[in-house]
N, C-alpha and C positions, 0 to 999 in steps of 0.2 A: 366040648368040641364036637362031639358026635351029634349033638342036637343042632348046632349051627351048620354042620356039614349036611345033615339030613334036610334042612330047610332049603339050602341052596341046590342041592341035588334034585329035589322035587320041583323046584321052580324052573330048573333048566330042562326038565323032561316035558313040561306042559307049554310048549311054545307054538303050536299050530292048532288046527281044527281037527276034531275027530271025524271019522268017516260019516257018522250019523249026522253031525252038524253040517258038513259039506253037502250031503244029499238033501237035507231039508232046505238049505239055501238054494240049491239048484232047482228043486221041485217048486219052490215059491217063484223063482224067476220064470220058469216055464209056464206056470199058471198065469202070471202077470202078462207075459208076452202074448199068450194065447187069448187073453181077454182084451188086450189093446189093439191087436192087429186088425180085426174087423172094423173097429171104429176108425182107425187110421185109413183103411181102404175106402170107407165111405166118405171120409173127409177129403181124400185125394180125388175121388170121383166128382164130388160137388165142386171142388176147386177147378178141375179141368173144364167143367161146364161153365163156371163163372169166367174163367180165362177166355174161353171161346166167345162167350157173349160180349166180353169187353173188346176182343179183337174185331168182331163184326161192328160193334158201335164205333170204334175208331175208324175203320175203313169207310163206313157209310157216312159218318160225320165229315171226314176229310173229303170224300167225294162231293157231298152237298156243299161244303164251304168253298171248295175249289170251283164248282160250277157258278156259284154266286159271285165269287171274287173275279173270276176270269170272264164272266158273262158269256158262258159257252156251255154246250152240252158235255157232261162228264158221265162216264159209264163206270160202274163198279161190277166186276164179274170175277168168278174163279178162273185162274189161268195157271195150270201146272207147268206149262212150257214157256210162259211169259211172252207168247206171240199171238195167242188167240184165246178167245173165251171158250171155256168148256163148262157148260151149264149143269153137268151131271153131279159134280161134287163140290159143294160150297165149303168144305173143310180144306180144300186146296189153297194155295196162295191166292190172295185177292189182289187183282190188278185194278188200278185207278187209271182210266184211259181218257184223254181229252178228244173230244169230237166223236162224230158217229163212226160206227164200225162198217167195214166193207165185208159183209157176210158175218163171219165170226172172227176174222183177222183184224189186228190193229194196223193202223196206218203207220208209216215210218215216223218215228219220233213222238207218237201220241202217248206212249206209256209214260205216265207221270210218276207212279210209285207202285211198289208191291208190298203188301203186308203178308208176312210169312205165314205158312200153314200152322194150324193148331196141332194138338196131339191127342190121340186116343178118343176122339169124339167124331161124330158124324153130324153134318149140317145139311138140312134140305130146305129148299125154298121153291115154292110153286112148281108145278109140273109143266108149265108152258114153254120152258126153255128160253125165257127172256132175261137179260141182265137187268140190274137196277140202273135206270137212265135218268139222271137229273137234268132238268132244263136250266136255263140261265137264271131262273128265279128260285132255283133250289127245290123244285117240286118234281117228284117222280110220277107225274100223272099217268095212270094206267099201269104203273110198275110197282104198285104197292102190294103188300102181302105179309105172310108170316114165316119167319125163320124158325125151324124146329131143330133144336140142339139136343142130341142124344149122347150121353157119356156111358161109361161102363157101369155096371151094377144097377141099371135102370134109372139113373138120375138124368133129368133133362130140364130144359127150359124153352121158353118161346120169346121171341122178339117180334114185335109188330111194327111194320113200316107203314105209316099213314100216307094219304095222298098229299099231305103237306111236307113230307120228307122227314118227319119226326119219328124217332124210334121210342117205343115204350116196351116195358117188360110185359109179356103176356102171362107171366107167372111160371111156376115150376110144373113139370109134368113128369109122368113115368113113361119110359120108352119100352 
């Protein structure tokens, strides 16, 4: 009976982890997290740039298609207040506006759609202060150029708008 009691007594005392085992597991966890975090941050930065490039593609394609469908001038420009074009920050909400602008203000009822702002990126487009203006044929004659998208950690991309109104990727770049 003493041998059976000794076996069950030892088994009941060894139910958890020792302090050394617990510290080893925690140390391995810390090392793995420290190794994975920079990779996740870089992936997040690339994803933010890709999402902003997609947002610009959607807005410009919608503006071009609307101009062709309605056979009218359509303007795409950044508009933080949804009442006028503010050409300084293309990462602001993008307004799709029917017809010509009066200065930088929209005419009553001309605002067709707003594509909401991106996050954690900056977007620049030419320094001349002009919006993208599509003619009834879908051509932004004289309004072509390159969009430069800069995310955090130096990741970036370029989108090139041609005279025919088509967008192409200008490749990745460092900011």
